[in-house]
C-alpha positions as CSV (number, residue, x, y, z in Angstrom):
1,M,93.5,90.2,106.1
2,N,90.7,91.9,104.2
3,I,90.5,95.5,103.0
4,G,88.5,96.6,106.0
5,D,91.2,95.4,108.4
6,A,93.9,96.8,106.2
7,S,92.0,100.1,106.3
8,K,91.9,100.1,110.1
9,Q,95.5,99.2,110.5
10,S,96.8,101.7,107.9
11,N,94.4,104.4,108.7
12,L,93.5,104.8,105.0
13,P,90.1,104.6,103.5
14,P,89.3,101.5,101.4
15,K,88.9,103.7,98.4
16,T,92.4,105.0,98.7
17,I,93.8,101.4,99.2
18,R,91.9,100.4,96.0
19,Y,93.4,103.4,94.2
20,Y,96.9,102.5,95.3
21,E,96.3,99.0,94.0
22,D,94.9,100.3,90.7
23,I,98.0,102.5,90.1
24,G,100.4,99.7,91.1
25,L,101.7,101.0,94.4
26,I,100.6,97.9,96.2
27,K,99.8,94.4,95.0
28,P,97.8,92.4,97.6
29,L,97.2,88.7,97.0
30,R,93.8,87.6,95.8
31,D,92.0,84.7,97.5
32,A,90.3,82.0,95.4
33,N,87.1,84.0,95.6
34,G,88.8,87.1,94.3
35,Y,88.9,89.1,97.5
36,R,92.0,91.0,98.3
37,S,94.2,89.5,101.0
38,F,96.6,91.9,102.6
39,R,99.9,90.7,104.2
40,D,101.9,92.5,106.9
41,R,104.2,93.8,104.2
42,D,101.2,95.3,102.4
43,I,100.1,97.0,105.6
44,H,103.6,98.4,106.1
45,K,103.6,99.8,102.6
46,L,100.2,101.4,103.1
47,V,101.4,103.0,106.4
48,F,104.5,104.1,104.5
49,L,102.3,105.7,101.8
50,A,100.1,107.4,104.3
51,R,103.0,109.0,106.0
52,S,104.6,110.0,102.7
53,R,101.4,111.5,101.5
54,A,100.9,113.3,104.8
55,L,104.3,115.0,104.2
56,G,103.1,116.1,100.8
57,F,105.0,113.7,98.6
58,T,103.5,113.2,95.2
59,I,102.3,109.8,94.0
60,E,105.3,109.6,91.8
61,D,107.6,110.5,94.6
62,C,105.9,107.8,96.7
63,R,106.4,105.3,93.9
64,N,110.1,106.1,93.8
65,L,110.5,106.1,97.6
66,L,108.8,102.7,97.8
67,A,111.1,101.4,95.1
68,L,114.1,102.6,97.0
69,W,112.7,101.2,100.3
70,D,112.4,97.8,98.5
71,D,116.0,98.0,97.1
72,Q,118.4,96.9,99.8
73,T,121.3,98.1,97.6
74,R,119.9,101.7,97.4
75,A,122.1,104.7,98.0
76,S,120.7,107.0,100.7
77,A,121.7,109.8,98.4
78,D,118.9,108.8,96.1
79,V,116.3,109.0,98.9
80,R,117.8,112.3,100.1
81,A,117.6,113.8,96.6
82,I,113.8,113.1,96.5
83,A,113.3,114.6,99.9
84,K,115.5,117.6,99.2
85,D,113.6,118.3,96.0
86,H,110.3,118.1,97.8
87,L,111.6,120.4,100.6
88,S,112.6,122.9,97.9
89,Q,109.1,122.8,96.5
90,I,107.7,123.3,100.0
91,E,110.0,126.3,100.6
92,N,108.9,127.9,97.3
93,K,105.2,127.4,98.2
94,I,105.9,129.0,101.6
95,T,107.5,132.0,99.9
96,D,104.5,132.3,97.5
97,L,102.1,132.0,100.4
98,Q,104.0,134.7,102.4
99,A,103.7,137.0,99.4
100,I,100.0,136.3,99.1
101,H,99.6,136.9,102.8
102,S,101.4,140.2,102.7
103,T,99.4,141.5,99.7
104,L,96.0,140.4,101.2
105,S,96.9,141.8,104.6
106,Q,97.6,145.2,103.0
107,L,94.4,145.1,101.0
108,V,92.3,144.2,104.1
109,H,94.1,147.1,106.0
110,D,93.5,149.5,103.1
111,C,89.8,148.7,102.8
112,A,87.6,150.8,105.1
113,G,85.0,148.1,105.3
114,D,82.2,150.6,105.7
115,H,79.0,151.5,103.8
116,R,80.9,153.2,100.9
117,P,81.2,151.2,97.6
118,D,84.8,152.1,97.1
119,C,86.9,149.0,97.8
120,P,90.6,148.7,97.2
121,I,90.3,144.9,97.3
122,L,88.0,144.8,94.3
123,K,90.0,147.5,92.5
124,T,93.2,145.5,92.9
125,L,91.5,142.3,91.8
126,E,90.2,144.1,88.8
127,T,93.5,145.5,87.8
128,F,95.9,142.8,89.1
129,P,98.6,142.1,86.5
130,K,97.6,139.5,84.1
131,T,99.8,136.5,83.5
132,S,100.5,135.6,79.9
């Protein structure tokens, strides 16, 4: 099947499919004329990658997960470790976003939002602690 059909079946844009090929995540066959020829296994990998990326896994995580998927002697603990690490990263991001939400909510509450130039939002942004 050609890249257009692969795109439709995997729900990935052709550009993404070409990128995944360029970085070695998939290796479709090439016809005599040089066109890509995708097999069912390639489509399965593309769907796998689409789902993995939708869950926020990095390209490197996807590479490792694909390698584990291909390895029939894998230990599920290896897969779990990747997912557990990713979950921890998501939890940290959630914590950071909650702190940002809390700060911004307070700033919006404290700002009168009227005709006066005094604005606690701008004052806070101006004096926000600098990171080194």
